[in-house]
Every structure is written in structure tokens, then in C-alpha cells.
Z-matrix of the N, CA and C atoms (Angstrom, degrees):
N
C 1 1.454
C 2 1.530 1 110.69
N 3 1.322 2 116.66 1 -40.76
C 4 1.459 3 120.02 2 -174.99
C 5 1.530 4 113.28 3 -77.64
N 6 1.331 5 117.40 4 -11.65
C 7 1.460 6 119.91 5 176.86
C 8 1.525 7 110.93 6 -65.72
N 9 1.325 8 117.18 7 -20.04
C 10 1.462 9 122.26 8 178.80
C 11 1.528 10 112.56 9 -78.38
N 12 1.320 11 117.30 10 -16.08
C 13 1.460 12 120.84 11 -173.95
C 14 1.524 13 112.09 12 -80.84
N 15 1.324 14 115.61 13 140.85
C 16 1.465 15 120.50 14 173.01
C 17 1.521 16 108.54 15 -69.93
N 18 1.309 17 117.01 16 166.05
C 19 1.466 18 120.42 17 177.66
C 20 1.524 19 110.84 18 -60.99
N 21 1.327 20 116.44 19 -38.87
C 22 1.466 21 120.20 20 178.92
C 23 1.521 22 110.63 21 -63.71
N 24 1.323 23 117.31 22 -42.52
C 25 1.468 24 120.53 23 178.69
C 26 1.520 25 110.65 24 -64.10
N 27 1.326 26 117.47 25 -39.17
C 28 1.468 27 120.67 26 176.71
C 29 1.528 28 110.62 27 -63.26
N 30 1.332 29 116.10 28 -40.72
C 31 1.466 30 120.00 29 177.35
C 32 1.525 31 110.80 30 -61.92
N 33 1.329 32 116.84 31 -39.54
C 34 1.465 33 121.44 32 179.15
C 35 1.526 34 110.20 33 -63.74
N 36 1.331 35 117.75 34 -41.77
C 37 1.462 36 119.91 35 179.33
C 38 1.527 37 111.60 36 -66.71
N 39 1.334 38 117.19 37 -36.73
C 40 1.465 39 120.20 38 174.80
C 41 1.518 40 109.94 39 -64.47
N 42 1.315 41 116.59 40 -41.64
C 43 1.461 42 121.11 41 177.81
C 44 1.528 43 110.67 42 -63.98
N 45 1.326 44 117.18 43 -37.95
C 46 1.466 45 121.01 44 177.52
C 47 1.523 46 110.54 45 -59.00
N 48 1.333 47 116.39 46 -42.08
C 49 1.466 48 119.74 47 177.84
C 50 1.531 49 110.45 48 -65.42
N 51 1.326 50 116.90 49 -41.00
C 52 1.465 51 120.14 50 177.68
C 53 1.524 52 111.49 51 -62.36
N 54 1.324 53 116.92 52 -39.43
C 55 1.465 54 121.12 53 178.60
C 56 1.527 55 110.17 54 -63.37
N 57 1.323 56 116.54 55 -43.65
C 58 1.465 57 120.27 56 178.48
C 59 1.530 58 110.55 57 -61.66
N 60 1.320 59 116.79 58 -42.59
C 61 1.470 60 120.47 59 178.02
C 62 1.528 61 110.61 60 -65.00
N 63 1.317 62 116.48 61 -43.20
C 64 1.468 63 121.48 62 179.61
C 65 1.528 64 110.63 63 -59.40
N 66 1.319 65 116.09 64 -35.83
C 67 1.461 66 121.08 65 178.45
C 68 1.534 67 111.94 66 -83.82
N 69 1.326 68 115.89 67 6.18
C 70 1.475 69 122.95 68 179.22
C 71 1.529 70 112.21 69 58.65
N 72 1.315 71 115.30 70 40.30
C 73 1.454 72 120.70 71 177.76
C 74 1.518 73 109.38 72 -102.70
N 75 1.301 74 116.15 73 156.62
C 76 1.459 75 120.40 74 -178.75
C 77 1.530 76 112.59 75 -107.18
N 78 1.328 77 116.16 76 23.20
C 79 1.459 78 121.54 77 177.27
C 80 1.526 79 109.01 78 -151.52
N 81 1.334 80 115.61 79 160.28
C 82 1.462 81 121.93 80 172.89
C 83 1.518 82 106.66 81 -109.81
N 84 1.328 83 115.93 82 119.78
C 85 1.456 84 120.62 83 -178.83
C 86 1.515 85 111.83 84 -109.21
N 87 1.310 86 115.10 85 176.14
C 88 1.460 87 120.37 86 179.07
C 89 1.520 88 110.79 87 -61.83
N 90 1.330 89 116.41 88 -31.78
C 91 1.457 90 120.34 89 178.27
C 92 1.521 91 111.72 90 -62.60
N 93 1.341 92 116.84 91 -32.35
C 94 1.460 93 120.38 92 179.37
C 95 1.532 94 110.95 93 -72.70
N 96 1.338 95 115.62 94 -35.39
C 97 1.470 96 119.31 95 175.89
C 98 1.527 97 109.18 96 -64.80
N 99 1.322 98 116.83 97 -44.25
C 100 1.463 99 121.02 98 178.72
C 101 1.532 100 110.97 99 -59.83
N 102 1.326 101 116.37 100 -47.83
C 103 1.467 102 119.74 101 177.99
C 104 1.521 103 111.09 102 -63.97
N 105 1.326 104 117.20 103 -35.91
C 106 1.461 105 121.31 104 177.35
C 107 1.522 106 111.88 105 -62.28
N 108 1.322 107 116.83 106 -42.25
C 109 1.470 108 120.81 107 177.16
C 110 1.518 109 109.68 108 -58.91
N 111 1.330 110 115.47 109 -47.06
C 112 1.468 111 120.00 110 -176.12
C 113 1.526 112 111.92 111 -70.94
N 114 1.330 113 117.25 112 -44.44
C 115 1.467 114 119.92 113 -179.20
C 116 1.522 115 111.59 114 -66.35
N 117 1.329 116 117.25 115 -38.49
C 118 1.473 117 120.26 116 178.35
C 119 1.519 118 109.14 117 -61.23
N 120 1.324 119 115.40 118 -49.67
C 121 1.453 120 122.37 119 169.86
C 122 1.514 121 118.48 120 75.51
N 123 1.329 122 119.36 121 -4.15
C 124 1.461 123 119.91 122 -173.91
C 125 1.526 124 114.66 123 -99.56
N 126 1.297 125 118.74 124 -17.19
C 127 1.456 126 120.77 125 -176.77
C 128 1.510 127 113.07 126 -87.64
N 129 1.328 128 115.07 127 171.99
C 130 1.463 129 120.43 128 176.72
C 131 1.522 130 111.60 129 -64.90
N 132 1.328 131 117.09 130 -27.66
C 133 1.462 132 119.47 131 177.34
C 134 1.517 133 111.53 132 -59.05
N 135 1.325 134 116.69 133 -45.89
C 136 1.467 135 121.31 134 178.30
C 137 1.521 136 110.36 135 -65.71
N 138 1.318 137 116.58 136 -37.55
C 139 1.458 138 120.29 137 179.70
C 140 1.526 139 111.04 138 -64.74
N 141 1.334 140 117.31 139 -40.29
C 142 1.472 141 120.90 140 177.10
C 143 1.526 142 109.57 141 -60.92
N 144 1.332 143 116.58 142 -44.99
C 145 1.466 144 120.47 143 179.14
C 146 1.524 145 111.22 144 -62.20
N 147 1.315 146 116.41 145 -46.45
C 148 1.463 147 120.70 146 -179.84
C 149 1.525 148 111.04 147 -62.88
N 150 1.323 149 117.19 148 -42.24
C 151 1.465 150 121.34 149 179.33
C 152 1.532 151 111.61 150 -64.51
N 153 1.331 152 116.74 151 -25.53
C 154 1.460 153 121.40 152 177.34
C 155 1.528 154 111.22 153 -85.64
N 156 1.324 155 116.73 154 1.82
C 157 1.460 156 120.86 155 178.96
C 158 1.521 157 113.74 156 78.84
N 159 1.319 158 116.30 157 18.13
C 160 1.467 159 120.97 158 -178.91
C 161 1.527 160 108.78 159 -91.26
N 162 1.315 161 115.77 160 128.79
C 163 1.463 162 121.62 161 -179.04
C 164 1.528 163 110.53 162 -108.14
N 165 1.311 164 115.39 163 162.61
C 166 1.450 165 121.23 164 176.29
C 167 1.530 166 110.28 165 -61.08
N 168 1.306 167 116.35 166 -40.66
C 169 1.463 168 120.77 167 -179.49
C 170 1.529 169 111.13 168 -63.13
N 171 1.325 170 117.30 169 -42.80
C 172 1.456 171 121.35 170 178.10
C 173 1.522 172 110.47 171 -60.98
N 174 1.333 173 116.40 172 -43.77
C 175 1.460 174 120.54 173 179.48
C 176 1.522 175 110.62 174 -63.08
N 177 1.324 176 116.46 175 -46.99
C 178 1.462 177 120.22 176 -178.29
C 179 1.523 178 111.63 177 -60.50
N 180 1.315 179 116.74 178 -43.14
C 181 1.469 180 121.17 179 -179.24
C 182 1.523 181 110.71 180 -64.16
N 183 1.308 182 116.79 181 -47.07
C 184 1.459 183 121.12 182 -178.85
C 185 1.523 184 111.03 183 -64.46
N 186 1.312 185 116.66 184 -42.97
C 187 1.466 186 121.03 185 179.26
C 188 1.524 187 110.29 186 -62.43
N 189 1.308 188 116.28 187 -42.27
C 190 1.461 189 119.98 188 179.55
C 191 1.534 190 110.49 189 -60.45
N 192 1.318 191 116.79 190 -42.16
C 193 1.467 192 120.65 191 178.81
C 194 1.527 193 111.24 192 -64.33
N 195 1.320 194 116.66 193 -41.82
C 196 1.464 195 120.64 194 -176.83
C 197 1.524 196 113.38 195 -73.40
N 198 1.314 197 117.62 196 -29.58
C 199 1.465 198 120.17 197 -174.52
C 200 1.522 199 113.63 198 -93.53
N 201 1.299 200 118.18 199 -2.82
C 202 1.468 201 120.16 200 177.74
C 203 1.518 202 112.29 201 -62.51
N 204 1.322 203 116.75 202 -26.79
C 205 1.462 204 120.65 203 -174.32
C 206 1.521 205 113.61 204 -79.61
N 207 1.321 206 118.96 205 -6.40
C 208 1.459 207 120.17 206 178.97
C 209 1.505 208 111.86 207 125.18
N 210 1.325 209 116.40 208 179.72
C 211 1.464 210 121.14 209 -177.29
C 212 1.516 211 110.58 210 -125.46
N 213 1.339 212 114.31 211 162.25
C 214 1.463 213 122.06 212 179.25
C 215 1.517 214 110.69 213 -81.25
N 216 1.336 215 115.07 214 173.56
C 217 1.459 216 119.90 215 169.47
C 218 1.516 217 107.64 216 -63.62
N 219 1.316 218 116.58 217 162.44
C 220 1.458 219 120.06 218 -176.14
C 221 1.519 220 110.99 219 -127.09
N 222 1.330 221 116.57 220 160.44
C 223 1.455 222 122.51 221 170.63
C 224 1.514 223 106.84 222 -125.34
N 225 1.302 224 118.05 223 156.61
C 226 1.460 225 121.43 224 -171.28
C 227 1.520 226 111.60 225 -81.52
N 228 1.336 227 116.01 226 131.23
C 229 1.459 228 123.85 227 175.41
C 230 1.523 229 106.56 228 -135.19
N 231 1.315 230 117.50 229 105.30
C 232 1.454 231 119.53 230 179.18
C 233 1.513 232 111.16 231 58.73
N 234 1.315 233 115.81 232 -131.33
C 235 1.461 234 120.34 233 -177.08
C 236 1.517 235 113.18 234 -76.45
N 237 1.308 236 117.11 235 -45.39
C 238 1.466 237 120.26 236 177.73
C 239 1.517 238 108.65 237 -100.58
N 240 1.337 239 116.59 238 141.44
C 241 1.459 240 117.50 239 175.32
C 242 1.526 241 110.43 240 -70.01
N 243 1.308 242 116.24 241 152.32
C 244 1.459 243 121.62 242 177.35
C 245 1.516 244 110.04 243 -103.16
N 246 1.309 245 115.64 244 155.43
C 247 1.466 246 119.36 245 177.36
C 248 1.524 247 108.97 246 -66.97
N 249 1.320 248 117.25 247 163.75
C 250 1.467 249 119.59 248 -179.64
C 251 1.533 250 112.68 249 -58.35
N 252 1.311 251 117.39 250 -29.15
C 253 1.460 252 120.76 251 -178.17
C 254 1.531 253 112.90 252 -80.09
N 255 1.323 254 117.66 253 -19.89
C 256 1.464 255 121.73 254 -171.90
C 257 1.533 256 112.32 255 -57.19
N 258 1.329 257 117.30 256 -52.34
C 259 1.466 258 121.33 257 -178.65
C 260 1.523 259 110.98 258 -60.50
N 261 1.323 260 116.95 259 -40.34
C 262 1.460 261 120.48 260 -179.91
C 263 1.522 262 111.17 261 -65.91
N 264 1.330 263 117.54 262 -34.76
C 265 1.469 264 120.87 263 177.44
C 266 1.521 265 109.99 264 -60.94
N 267 1.328 266 117.14 265 -43.07
C 268 1.470 267 120.71 266 178.68
C 269 1.526 268 109.76 267 -63.32
N 270 1.322 269 117.17 268 -45.01
C 271 1.474 270 120.74 269 177.79
C 272 1.527 271 110.70 270 -61.33
N 273 1.334 272 116.97 271 -42.14
C 274 1.468 273 121.07 272 177.02
C 275 1.524 274 110.90 273 -60.48
N 276 1.328 275 116.83 274 -42.85
C 277 1.462 276 121.56 275 -179.16
C 278 1.523 277 110.79 276 -62.59
N 279 1.324 278 116.59 277 -42.81
C 280 1.469 279 120.51 278 178.43
C 281 1.525 280 109.82 279 -62.34
N 282 1.335 281 117.51 280 -43.44
C 283 1.469 282 120.94 281 178.25
C 284 1.524 283 111.41 282 -62.43
N 285 1.330 284 117.09 283 -41.52
C 286 1.467 285 120.49 284 178.94
C 287 1.527 286 110.86 285 -60.93
N 288 1.322 287 117.00 286 -42.51
C 289 1.467 288 120.68 287 178.72
C 290 1.528 289 110.57 288 -65.65
N 291 1.322 290 116.17 289 -42.32
C 292 1.463 291 120.13 290 -179.75
C 293 1.526 292 111.96 291 -64.50
N 294 1.342 293 117.83 292 -32.57
C 295 1.460 294 121.19 293 179.08
C 296 1.524 295 112.54 294 -58.87
N 297 1.319 296 116.29 295 -30.83
C 298 1.466 297 120.53 296 -179.96
C 299 1.533 298 111.20 297 -110.47
N 300 1.331 299 114.94 298 19.66
C 301 1.462 300 123.31 299 174.88
C 302 1.539 301 113.76 300 60.21
N 303 1.320 302 115.93 301 37.09
C 304 1.466 303 121.01 302 174.57
C 305 1.519 304 108.10 303 -94.01
N 306 1.323 305 116.27 304 136.05
C 307 1.464 306 120.04 305 -178.84
C 308 1.522 307 111.92 306 -85.07
N 309 1.313 308 117.26 307 -29.35
C 310 1.458 309 121.46 308 -179.01
C 311 1.527 310 110.14 309 -110.16
N 312 1.317 311 114.71 310 142.24
C 313 1.460 312 121.78 311 179.71
C 314 1.523 313 107.76 312 -95.59
N 315 1.326 314 115.33 313 110.10
C 316 1.453 315 120.93 314 177.38
C 317 1.513 316 110.73 315 -93.26
N 318 1.310 317 115.47 316 -177.75
C 319 1.472 318 120.11 317 -177.75
C 320 1.521 319 112.19 318 -63.55
N 321 1.331 320 117.16 319 -27.18
C 322 1.460 321 119.35 320 178.02
C 323 1.525 322 110.87 321 -63.57
N 324 1.341 323 116.75 322 -35.08
C 325 1.466 324 120.29 323 178.93
C 326 1.527 325 111.33 324 -78.40
N 327 1.335 326 117.01 325 -30.19
C 328 1.464 327 118.89 326 171.52
C 329 1.524 328 109.64 327 -61.55
N 330 1.339 329 116.12 328 -43.00
C 331 1.461 330 120.40 329 178.37
C 332 1.526 331 110.62 330 -61.51
N 333 1.325 332 117.31 331 -45.75
C 334 1.468 333 120.46 332 178.34
C 335 1.527 334 110.78 333 -63.28
N 336 1.330 335 116.54 334 -37.52
C 337 1.462 336 121.06 335 176.64
C 338 1.515 337 112.04 336 -62.55
N 339 1.326 338 116.21 337 -38.91
C 340 1.468 339 120.67 338 176.57
C 341 1.523 340 110.79 339 -64.49
N 342 1.321 341 116.85 340 -42.07
C 343 1.463 342 121.12 341 -179.40
C 344 1.527 343 112.27 342 -68.37
N 345 1.327 344 116.92 343 -29.45
C 346 1.473 345 120.47 344 178.49
C 347 1.523 346 112.37 345 -75.48
N 348 1.312 347 117.69 346 -25.11
C 349 1.471 348 121.48 347 -175.93
C 350 1.525 349 109.48 348 -84.56
N 351 1.309 350 115.97 349 90.87
C 352 1.461 351 120.70 350 -174.89
C 353 1.519 352 111.33 351 -68.55
N 354 1.299 353 114.40 352 151.43
C 355 1.453 354 124.00 353 175.66
C 356 1.529 355 114.03 354 66.28
N 357 1.320 356 116.88 355 27.23
C 358 1.462 357 120.35 356 171.70
C 359 1.529 358 107.60 357 -110.78
N 360 1.313 359 116.77 358 164.07
C 361 1.464 360 121.12 359 -175.13
C 362 1.528 361 111.35 360 -59.38
N 363 1.324 362 117.90 361 -44.01
C 364 1.468 363 120.31 362 -177.72
C 365 1.524 364 111.27 363 -63.47
N 366 1.330 365 117.42 364 -45.35
C 367 1.476 366 120.66 365 -179.25
C 368 1.521 367 110.29 366 -63.70
N 369 1.322 368 117.17 367 -42.59
C 370 1.468 369 120.51 368 178.51
C 371 1.525 370 110.57 369 -63.08
N 372 1.319 371 116.43 370 -40.40
C 373 1.465 372 121.44 371 179.59
C 374 1.522 373 110.46 372 -63.32
N 375 1.327 374 116.53 373 -45.51
C 376 1.465 375 120.57 374 -179.54
C 377 1.524 376 111.17 375 -67.27
N 378 1.320 377 116.58 376 -38.34
C 379 1.474 378 120.26 377 177.33
C 380 1.525 379 110.03 378 -63.09
N 381 1.332 380 116.68 379 -43.04
C 382 1.475 381 120.53 380 176.78
C 383 1.524 382 111.10 381 -60.24
N 384 1.329 383 116.06 382 -34.42
C 385 1.462 384 120.77 383 -179.74
C 386 1.526 385 112.08 384 -79.63
N 387 1.329 386 116.70 385 -6.29
C 388 1.455 387 120.53 386 175.67
C 389 1.510 388 115.45 387 93.13
N 390 1.337 389 118.12 388 11.75
C 391 1.463 390 120.52 389 -179.48
C 392 1.522 391 109.53 390 -101.34
N 393 1.327 392 116.10 391 125.26
C 394 1.458 393 121.52 392 178.40
C 395 1.524 394 110.04 393 -105.17
N 396 1.310 395 115.74 394 164.26
C 397 1.461 396 121.18 395 177.12
C 398 1.521 397 110.54 396 -59.79
N 399 1.318 398 117.13 397 -43.78
C 400 1.462 399 121.74 398 -179.80
C 401 1.533 400 111.43 399 -61.04
N 402 1.321 401 116.34 400 -46.29
C 403 1.469 402 120.22 401 178.70
C 404 1.525 403 111.03 402 -62.14
N 405 1.320 404 116.50 403 -43.33
C 406 1.467 405 120.18 404 -178.99
C 407 1.528 406 110.66 405 -65.35
N 408 1.322 407 117.67 406 -41.73
C 409 1.474 408 120.46 407 177.60
C 410 1.528 409 110.40 408 -60.06
N 411 1.322 410 116.68 409 -44.02
C 412 1.465 411 120.63 410 179.57
C 413 1.525 412 110.92 411 -62.56
N 414 1.318 413 116.61 412 -42.50
C 415 1.467 414 119.90 413 -179.09
C 416 1.526 415 111.31 414 -68.58
N 417 1.315 416 118.00 415 -38.37
C 418 1.468 417 121.18 416 176.43
C 419 1.521 418 109.18 417 -61.53
N 420 1.320 419 117.59 418 -46.97
C 421 1.471 420 121.38 419 178.72
C 422 1.517 421 110.95 420 -59.20
N 423 1.325 422 116.72 421 -43.65
C 424 1.464 423 120.40 422 179.14
C 425 1.519 424 111.28 423 -62.14
N 426 1.333 425 117.01 424 -46.61
C 427 1.457 426 120.73 425 -179.12
C 428 1.530 427 112.47 426 -65.64
N 429 1.309 428 116.53 427 -29.99
C 430 1.466 429 121.20 428 178.74
C 431 1.533 430 112.26 429 -85.93
N 432 1.325 431 116.29 430 -6.23
C 433 1.454 432 119.67 431 -179.51
C 434 1.520 433 113.75 432 74.33
N 435 1.336 434 115.83 433 23.94
C 436 1.462 435 120.96 434 177.73
C 437 1.512 436 109.83 435 -97.51
N 438 1.344 437 117.35 436 154.64
C 439 1.461 438 119.15 437 174.30
C 440 1.523 439 109.79 438 -63.71
N 441 1.318 440 115.90 439 143.54
C 442 1.463 441 119.97 440 -179.62
C 443 1.475 442 107.87 441 -87.16
């Protein structure tokens, strides 16, 4: 599954694990992937977020509010277990890239994968921030110079 990821996307997933560890959590959730995209800052995923006026501080605040109520069951991913939504986000990202005939999954497709995974912390956070899947797809296409 990870052979489809670009180097930047792999770096974001490593950063997501570091963020989870930094927060003293024993799992990697969709919220960590979202924060990883933003903290990394170099991929199109971060650019889409920035262009939508979404800041790291806004994401952190919203995530903190959403995660106070507890966490989901987890499944194992490498060293830290991932949330139940984590694996599906990666699958969603691969599908998003394949829809536009991209061979590598960059951070923009991770972002789209997060938006497709309903009822997870990252999707709820992005919805609260006003970013929809449709808007993000349009912005990715624009940034890539593809027809919308």
C-alpha cells in the first residue's frame, strides 16, 4: 500500500507518528495525518489548506475539542497502532490519485482521503473549518493545472 505514496506523503505519515508520540498518545489517528500535512507544509495538501485560510492553530484547537471525548478502537500500524479510520484514509488517497491517473499519492491525495473518510476527527475538523471534499478537489486540480 505504501509503495503508492510519494516521498513527501511518507514524510507526512512519519511526522504524524511523531505528533502522536509528542502528544503522548498510543495510536496514530486521522487528526495526526492532518496535522502532519500542515506541519510539513511543503506538499500541495498544505497549500490547499493554506489557500482555504486554515491555520495550524485552528486545526489544533478544533482537534483538541473533538478528541476530549475519547478515542476509537485501534489497529496496529508499525510501531504505533492506527485508528480504525487510518487505513481507510490511505486507501481513499490511493483511489483519489488513481481517479486522475496519478501514480504517486502526494499530500494532496492524503488530504482528499481524509475528507472522504466521514465521521473521523480530521474530516470533522476540516468540515468545521469550512473545507469540503468538492472544494478541495477543485483546488487540487487548479494547483496541478488540470481541468476542474
